[in-house]
C-alpha positions in Angstrom: 34.4 -134.3 -127.2 35.2 -138.1 -128.6 36.7 -138.7 -132.2 33.7 -140.1 -134.3 31.1 -140.3 -131.0 28.1 -138.9 -132.0 25.3 -138.3 -129.2 22.1 -140.0 -129.5 20.3 -137.0 -130.4 21.9 -133.5 -130.2 21.3 -131.0 -127.7 18.3 -128.3 -128.2 20.1 -125.8 -126.0 22.6 -124.4 -124.1 22.9 -125.1 -120.6 23.2 -122.3 -118.0 24.9 -122.5 -114.7 24.3 -120.3 -112.0 27.0 -119.9 -109.0 25.9 -118.6 -104.9 28.2 -119.0 -102.7 27.4 -118.6 -98.8 29.9 -117.0 -96.6 30.1 -118.0 -93.4 28.4 -118.5 -90.8 25.9 -120.3 -93.5 22.7 -119.6 -91.3 19.8 -121.5 -92.8 18.2 -118.3 -93.3 21.0 -117.2 -95.7 21.3 -120.4 -97.1 17.1 -120.4 -98.3 18.1 -116.7 -99.5 20.9 -117.6 -101.7 18.9 -120.6 -103.1 16.5 -118.5 -103.8 18.3 -115.9 -105.4 19.8 -118.9 -107.5 16.6 -120.0 -108.6 15.6 -115.9 -109.9 18.3 -116.5 -111.7 17.2 -119.3 -113.3 13.6 -117.7 -114.1 12.2 -118.4 -111.2 10.8 -121.9 -109.0 7.8 -121.5 -111.2 9.6 -121.8 -114.1 10.2 -125.1 -113.7 7.9 -126.4 -111.1 3.8 -126.3 -112.0 1.5 -125.9 -109.2 0.7 -129.9 -107.7 3.4 -131.4 -109.4 5.7 -134.1 -107.5 9.3 -133.1 -107.3 12.1 -135.8 -106.2 14.7 -134.1 -104.5 18.1 -136.2 -105.3 20.7 -135.5 -102.6 23.9 -137.9 -102.2 23.6 -140.0 -98.9 25.8 -142.8 -99.6 27.9 -143.3 -96.5 28.7 -141.9 -92.9 32.2 -140.6 -94.3 30.7 -136.7 -93.1 30.5 -137.3 -89.2 32.9 -137.2 -87.2 32.2 -138.0 -83.2 28.5 -137.2 -84.3 28.8 -133.7 -85.7 28.0 -133.2 -90.0 32.0 -132.4 -91.4 30.2 -132.4 -94.9 31.9 -133.4 -98.1 30.5 -136.8 -98.4 26.2 -135.9 -97.6 24.2 -133.4 -99.4 23.8 -130.9 -96.5 20.8 -131.2 -94.6 20.1 -127.1 -94.7 20.2 -126.8 -98.4 17.5 -129.6 -98.5 15.1 -127.8 -95.8 16.1 -124.2 -97.4 14.3 -126.3 -101.4 12.0 -128.2 -99.3 10.7 -124.3 -98.1 10.8 -123.1 -101.5 8.7 -125.8 -103.6 6.3 -126.3 -100.7 3.9 -123.5 -101.4 4.1 -124.7 -105.5 4.5 -128.7 -105.5 1.6 -131.3 -104.5 4.4 -133.8 -103.0 8.3 -133.1 -102.2 10.1 -136.6 -102.3 13.5 -136.8 -101.0 15.2 -140.2 -102.8 18.3 -141.7 -102.2 19.7 -145.4 -102.4 23.3 -145.8 -100.5 25.5 -147.0 -102.0 28.5 -147.9 -99.8 25.7 -150.4 -98.0 22.7 -150.8 -100.1 20.7 -151.9 -96.7 21.5 -148.5 -94.7 19.9 -145.8 -96.6 17.4 -145.4 -93.6 20.7 -145.2 -91.3 22.3 -142.7 -93.4 18.9 -140.4 -93.0 18.7 -141.1 -89.4 22.9 -140.3 -88.8 22.5 -136.9 -91.3 18.8 -135.9 -89.7 16.7 -136.1 -93.1 13.9 -137.5 -91.1 13.2 -134.1 -89.6 12.6 -132.6 -93.1 8.9 -134.6 -92.9 8.4 -132.4 -89.9 8.2 -129.1 -92.4 5.1 -131.1 -94.2 4.2 -134.2 -93.3 1.3 -134.3 -95.9 3.9 -133.3 -98.9 7.3 -134.2 -97.7 8.5 -137.7 -97.3 11.8 -139.9 -97.6 12.4 -143.2 -100.2 14.9 -145.9 -100.0 15.6 -145.9 -104.0 17.2 -149.6 -102.9 13.9 -150.4 -102.2 11.7 -149.0 -104.2 9.6 -151.0 -107.3 11.7 -151.0 -110.4 10.4 -150.3 -114.0 12.4 -150.8 -117.2 13.0 -148.0 -119.1 14.5 -148.1 -123.3 18.0 -146.5 -123.8 17.8 -144.4 -126.4 20.3 -145.5 -129.4 21.7 -148.1 -126.8 24.8 -150.2 -128.3 25.3 -152.1 -125.5 22.9 -151.9 -123.0 19.1 -151.6 -124.5 17.3 -151.2 -121.4 17.7 -150.0 -117.7 15.6 -150.4 -114.6 15.3 -147.2 -113.0 13.1 -146.7 -109.2 9.6 -146.2 -109.6 9.4 -143.1 -108.1 12.2 -141.5 -110.4 10.1 -142.2 -113.4 7.1 -141.2 -112.2 8.2 -137.6 -110.8 7.3 -134.7 -112.7 10.5 -133.1 -111.3 14.1 -134.3 -110.5 16.5 -132.1 -109.0 19.9 -133.4 -108.1 21.5 -132.1 -105.4 25.1 -133.6 -105.0 
């Protein structure tokens, strides 16, 4: 809290945070089960995602620092197993699941980063419902910044603006 700072609008409710630990070996099945437990503790996936909605998953895929000799070492990029498990949980409900990211180290390298970390395999879970989007090349739309002082508006990727649900997966 900063002195003399008042938020643009008051928070209506307290946020709830849930943490799930997955002990080694952290298999796909264990990660998916942990995600299911986490969602159940938050009220279940149906509390947040309604049938047919478009869900955008926003992982961190910013650089290739998380790879050493072709092996994922973690720390910089969202582990694909988390995305895979969450997509599998979302597919029975969501109309579309879009994995959207824009590499920040080299803005033209998002596709390369997707390839390095194996993200295109996620589409194979359901090619009709799952896709990858590079936020650096997506069409932008102008959005007003509520109670903005220096910045009155901001351009945001269309895919983010049109999503019914946005889940950040850092």
